[in-house]
N, C-alpha and C positions, 0 to 999 in steps of 0.2 A: 505863843511867841511866833511872829511871822517867820516863815521859812522861804528859802529860795531853791527852786528846782530848775533843771534844764530839760528841754525836749528837743530832740532832733527832728526837724520837719521832714515829712515824706514829700516826694515830688508833687503830689496833689496839694498838700498843705502849703508848700512853698508858693505854688501858683496862686492859691486862694489868698494867701497873705499879701502878695503883690497887688492883686486886684481889689482887695479891701482898702488898702492904703491909697491906691491910685484913683479911687472913685469909680472904677469900672463896675463895682457891685453896689453902687448907690441905689437905695438909701442905706444899705448896710455899711457899718464902719467897724464891725467886729464880728466874731463868730456867734452863732445863734445860741441863746439860752434855751431852757427847757420849754417854756411857754411858746416861744417863737418856733422852736423845732416842731412841736405838735401842730401848730397852726399852718406852717409851710407844708408839712407832710400830708396833713389831712385836708387842708382847704386851698393849698397853693397861694396862700396869702400870709403876710406878716400880721401880728396882732392888731395893728392899726388899720388893717383892711387893704394895704398896698399889695398889688399883685407880685408874687415871688414864688416860683414853682420848685426850686431846687434848694435843699437844706445845705447851708454852708457852715460846717461844724468842725471843731477841733477835737478829734478823738485822741486819747492818750492811753498808754499801756496801763494795765490794771495795777502793776506794782507801783507806778507813780500815783495813780488814783487813790490807792489805799492810804497814802500819807498826806495828800493834798487837802488843804483846808481853805475856806474863804479868807481872803486877806493875804494869802501866800502869793509869791511872785513866781511866774513860770517864764524862764528865758527861752525864747524860740530861736533855735540855731539852724543854720543850713548845714549841708553835708560835711563841710570842712570844719565845723564847730564854731564858725563866726556867728555871734549873736546878731539877729536882725531886728527883733522886737521883744517887748516884754508884755506879758499879760498878767494883770492883777486879778486873781481869782475871785469871782463873785458867786459862781454856780458850778457845781460838779454834779452831773446827773447821768443816770443809766438809761439807755434806750433799747428798744426792741428792733434789732437790725432786720429781722425777717419782715416785720410790719412796715419798716421803712422801705425795704425793697419792693414789697407788694404795692405800696401806695405810689412810689415814685416811678417804678419801672413797669407796673402792671403785671409783674411776674416774679416768681421766686426761683426760676430756673437758673441754676448756677452756670449753665452754658452761656448765658448772657454775661458778657464781661463786666458790665456795670453792676449787675447783681452780685457776681463773684467778688468784686472789689468791696461792696458794702458788707457782705457777709464775713469778709476777712478782717473788717475793722474791729477795734476794741469796742465793747458796748458803752464805754465811758466817754462822755463829752465834757469839755470844760469851756466856760464862758466868763467874760469879764471885760475890764477896760484894757484896750490894746493901745500901746504906744510904741513909736519907733525907738529903737535902741539908741541910735545916734542920729541927729539931724543930718539928712542927706545920705545916710548910710544905705538906704534902700535904693536910691538912685544910682549910687556907685556900684552896688551889687547887681542891679539890672544891666548896667553897662557891661559888666563882665559876663553875666549869665545869658543874656538875650541878644538876638541879632541887632545890628546897628539900625535897622529900619523900625525897631520897636518904638512906639509913641504912646504915651499915656493919654487919657481922655482930654486933659487940659491942653495938650499939644495938638490933638487932632481937631478939636471943636472949631478953632479959628479957620481951619482948612475947609470946613463945611459951608462957608459962605459962598454965595454966588450961584446957587442952583441946587437941584436935588443931589443928595449924596446917597448912593445905593450901597449898602453893606452886604458883603458876600462872605458867609462863614464856610470854611472848608477844612478838612483834615487830610485831604488827598492832593496829589499833584494835579495840575490843571491839564486835562486832555481836551480834545476838540469839542466834546459835548459840553464841558464846562464853559469853554470859550463861547460857544454858540448860545448857551442859555444866558450868560451874563451880558453878551452883546445885544441879544434880543430884548432883555429887560431894560438895558440902558436906552435902547431906541424907543421903547414905550414911554420913557420919562422925558424925552425931548433932547434937543441938541446940547443944552448946557448941563446935562446930567453927567455925573462922574461916578466911578466905581471905587468903593473902599474894599480892596482885597485884604481881608482880615482873617488869615488862617490861624487856627489854634495850634500852638507849638508846645503846649504842655502834654502830659500823658494822654494818650488817646486809646486806641484799641490794640491789644497785642497783635503783632503781625503787620501793623501799618508801617509805611515808609517813615524812617526817622526824620526828625525835624530839620536836621542839617541838610540832608539830601533834598527834602521838600523845598527848603528855602532857595537852594540852587535852582530847582525846577521853576519856582515862582519867578525868580529873577529872569530866567530864560524866557518864560511865557509872557512876561510883562510887555515885551516888545511886539507881541501879537495884537495889542490894543493901539488905537490911535494915540499919538503923543498928547500928554496932558489929560488923558481921560481916566487914569488909574492912580490911586494912592495905595502903595503896598506898605502895610504895617502889621506884622505878626502880633498876636496877643498870647501871652503865657496863660492860656486857659486850659485847665484840666477837664477834658470832656467826660461826661458821665454816660453818654450813649443812651440817654433816656427818651429818645424819640420825640413825641409831641410836647411833653413838658420841657424838654431841652430846647426845642425850637422857640418856645415862649421865652425861656431864659435868655437865649442868644439874642432875641430881638431887644429885650430890655437892656442888655449889656451894650448893644450897638447904639441904642438911643443915648446912653450915657456918653458915648464917644462922639456924639454930634451927627450921626447919620439920620437922614429924614425917611429913608425907605430901607426895607430889609427883604432880601430875596429868599424865598422858601420854595424848594423844589420837591421832588419825589423822595420819600423815605429819609427825611431830614433826621440826622443823628441816630439812625438805625444801624446797629452793628452788623445786621445780617446774620444768617445762619451758615455754618460751615458747608452744609450740603446744598445751599441755595435757599432763596426765600428770605422773608423779613420777619422781625418780631412784631412789627406794628403794621396796620393797614397802610398802603403806600402813600395816601394823601391825608392821613390823620393829623399830621402836623399843620397842614394848611387849614384844616377844619378848626383846630383849636385856636390858632391865631385869628381866624376870622371871627370866632365867637367872642374874642376878647379885644378886638381891634379898637373899640371905642376908648379903652383906657390904656392902651399900650404906649401912646405917645410917639409911635413910629408906624409908618404905613407898610403893611405886608404886601410884597409883590409876589403873587402866586404864579409859578411857572410850571408848564407841563413837562413831561419827560421827552427828551430829544433823542433821536437815533439817526444813523447815517443812511442816506438814500443813495445807493450806487447809481441809479439812473439820473438823479439830479446833481450828484457829486457834491452834496452839502448835507448838513444836519437839519432835520425837520422835526416838528412835534409829531409824536407817534399818532396822535388823533387825526392828523392831516395826511396820513399815508395813502388813503384811498385804495388800499389793497396792494400797493407796491411793496416789494421786498425791502426790509430795513436791516441793516447790520449793526452789531454791537459786540463788545467784548466784556465779559464779566470780570470782576476783580480777581476771581479765582483763576480764570483762564489767562489773564494778563500775567499773574505771578508765575503760573506754570510755564508760559512762554519765556519769561525772563530767566527763570531757573534753568530751562532747557536751552537757552541761547537761541531760541527760534525767532523768526521774523515777526515784528509787530507792524501791522499795516499803517502806512502814513496817514490814512484817513482817520485812524483812531487817536493819534497823539502826535504833536510836533516832533520832528526828529531830534531836536535839541533836548527835549524833555526825556525821550526814550534813551538817549545817550547817557543822561545823568542817572536814570533809573537802572540802566545796565551796570553802571559803575557802583551803584549803591546796593543793588539787590544781589544777594548771593543765595544760591540753592544750598542744601545741606552739605554738598561736597565743596562749597567755597566759603562757607561761613567760618567764623572763628571757632576753634575747637580746643577744648581742654580735656585732657585725660589725666585724671587724678589717681595716681598709684599710691595706695595706702597699705600698710602692713608693718609688721615688726622689723626691727633692725636686722639686716642680713637675710631678709625674706626673699630678696631678688628684685626689689622695686627698681633700683637704679640700673641694674643690668637690663631688665626688660625695657625700661624707658629709653635707655641708650641705644639698644638694638633697634627699637622702633624708630628713633630719631634718624639713625643712619639709613634705614629703609626708606623713610618718607622723604628724606633730602634728595633722593634720586628720582622720586616718582611723583611728588606733590609740589605744585608751584608755590604753595604758601610758605611763609617763613616759619622755621621750626625753632622754638625756644625751649631748652631743657632747664627746668628749675629743680635742681637736686637739693634735698634738704640740708645736706652737710655744707654745700657751697653757699646756699642762702644764709645759713647760720654764720658763715665767715664774713659775709659782706652786708647783705640787707638787714640781717637780724643780729649783727654783732653787738654784744653787751647784754643780750637777753639771757636769762638763766633757764632753769628747767622746772620752775614752779608751774602750777596749772595756768596761772595768769600769763606768764611769759610764753608758755607753749601756745596758748590761744592767740596771743599777739603775733607770734611767729607765723601761725597758719593764716591769720587775718592778712598779714603783709603778703604772703605768697599768693593768697586768693586775689588780692587787689592787683598784683602784677599780672597774674594769669588773666584777669578780666580785661586788663588793658591790651594784652596780646590778642585776646578774642575780639575786642572791640575793633581792632584794626585788621581783622581777617586772618590772623596768624594761628599757629598751632602751638599750644603750651603743653608740654609733658612734665607733669609735676611728680616727683618721687620724694615723698616726705611721709614719715611715720603718721603724722596727723592723728593723734590717738583718740580725739574726742569727736563724737558724732555731730555735736552742735557746730563745731568749727568747720567740719567738712560740708555740712548743710549750708552754712553761711557762705562758704566759698562757691558752692553751686549757685546760690541766689545772686551773688555778685556777677558771676559769669553770664548767667541767663539774662540778667538785667542789662548786660552789655551787648546782648544779641548773639551770644555764643552758644555752642552746644557743649554740654558737660557730661562726662561719663566718669563714674566712680569705679575704679578697678581695685578690687581687694586681692592683694597677693597674700593668700591665706596659708603660707608656709608655717607649719607648727613650730611652737616655741623651742622644742627640743632640737629640731633640725637647725633652726636659726642659731641656737647656742653652740651647736656642734660645728657649724661653719665658722662663725665668729672671726671674720677676717681681720678685724681691728682689735680683737681681744677685749671688747667692751663687756661682753657677758661675764667673762672671768673676773674682770675688775668689779662689776656690779655685785656679783655673788660673793666676792671677797670684802665687800663693803667700801671699796676705794671710790666707787662712783655711786652717788645717791640719786634717787628719783629716776631710775632707769626703767623705761617702758617694758613691761613684761616680767620684770623682776620685782621691783618694789613700787612701781607706778602702773596704773591700769591702762589697758588698751581696750577701747570700746569698739568691738568688731562691727562692721557695717551689717545691718539687719537685712537689707535688700540692695546690695550693690548692683551696678549695671552688669558687671562681669566678675566672677570669682575664679582665681587661678591658684594652683598649689604647685610651686616649683620643686617640691619634694616628690611629686608624682609625675612631673613632665620635665623633659630636657628643655633647655632654654629655647632652642629653635622650635620645638613643638609648642611651647607656651606662646611664643611669638606668632606662630601660625594660627593658633586658636584666637588670639587677639585680633589678628588681621581679618580672619573670617567674620568675627563679630562686627568689626568696623565696616566691612564690606556689606554685611546684612543691614546695617543701620544707614547705609548710603552716605557716609561722611567722608569717604576717601575720594580725592580729586584725581583729575587727569586720567580717567578710565580705570582707576583701581577698583 
């Protein structure tokens, strides 16, 4: 009997779905089946021989895969549960993620963010016939989810008439080096050439500037080009950071959008190493595109690396320096200067771009912060969180939000009971609110029993996905001490059987195995515990305004 299942799309899958339906991934119109997966991974080609270097697959959790059968329907939903598409299952197959990583990324080093993402995926892929849930539904969803400048291939192709259209892929704000490279490439193509500024706004690399801030920076830099020379159209592309293979993929995608030329510079789609250096040879992407340019259908424009010449007061190709001193700032150094509020030289980036980055970038002492106090009732969570809130309100410029479990129960979670499911839902709601506070650069102090490890871990993931810093503080006051304090008389009622499902009495509390900090208020006075907490936060570098 045919069954219906639901699948919540990850951010990468949501982007892939949009580009499958829009035609950006042509000739693909659905996720790859097993034969096509092997062909793409091993040969960089689809089974019919068409060039395609990156596997576009739909991985699903093992608990869903165990029940799914050919002929079943899988409803593909976005984050809020809205169905966007339906897949009728034709294939369910298991793959070797380690082999996929080695073939696509030429490494299995989990330090590589693309490799780490692949290794974290379920081994189960599903494929089949993909149909839109409701006609026009994806267009309406795109209007809500993506910037107003977003255009599908069918909207961009008519704009390509009248001369060469040079596509430029980027995941970074435009600094003067990018402006110099793109303007030089346009000059090579003649007076009637135009630039398709086509930034990827899907998931990129952890630590990259978020898409909202980058779009503001692109709009600001847009006016650095001659009027009528640039088309700005972001693409909801989830980057894989696969270096040369990704460059090939990017070129094929831009061909589908109507571009005639594709700019490829140094270290294209290379995530770089945290200590400096690259994962791939600096011009390996250019070499791979050159090897396949006969069948690409788009002309690669290969550009050298540019750097700033103080003597000429302009950007020049490094190869043409003739021994003169050249200046540059690494991404690491730029982030350090932004975090430290140090000067960024005007030769490096337009002032309007730096202003946007200063607003968007926060060091650890200005990022959103969530302190999650967990422990038994009457352990001292609320007291400690409240004292910390009063302390920070005087010394930290960030807005402080105190999310006390009992208060949340009265307002945000009113109507929920104390079953495991309701407790988990309560923590999910608190975690979501805390993540919103973190997203906007505030501090959330959560004081909630939160008895289950999975719920606390899910809250951490929500906060970190929002760009915040999360610390789990276990207020590990023993049960006997908590019951003795019992300011609300809850333990007495639980032990008398008046209250059921009371944590620590007849309902479990799963202690954190490795909390960021553990405190025991039976061993420390309140002020002493607060000082230990402040010392910890100081050591982590998350306190603002000189704390």
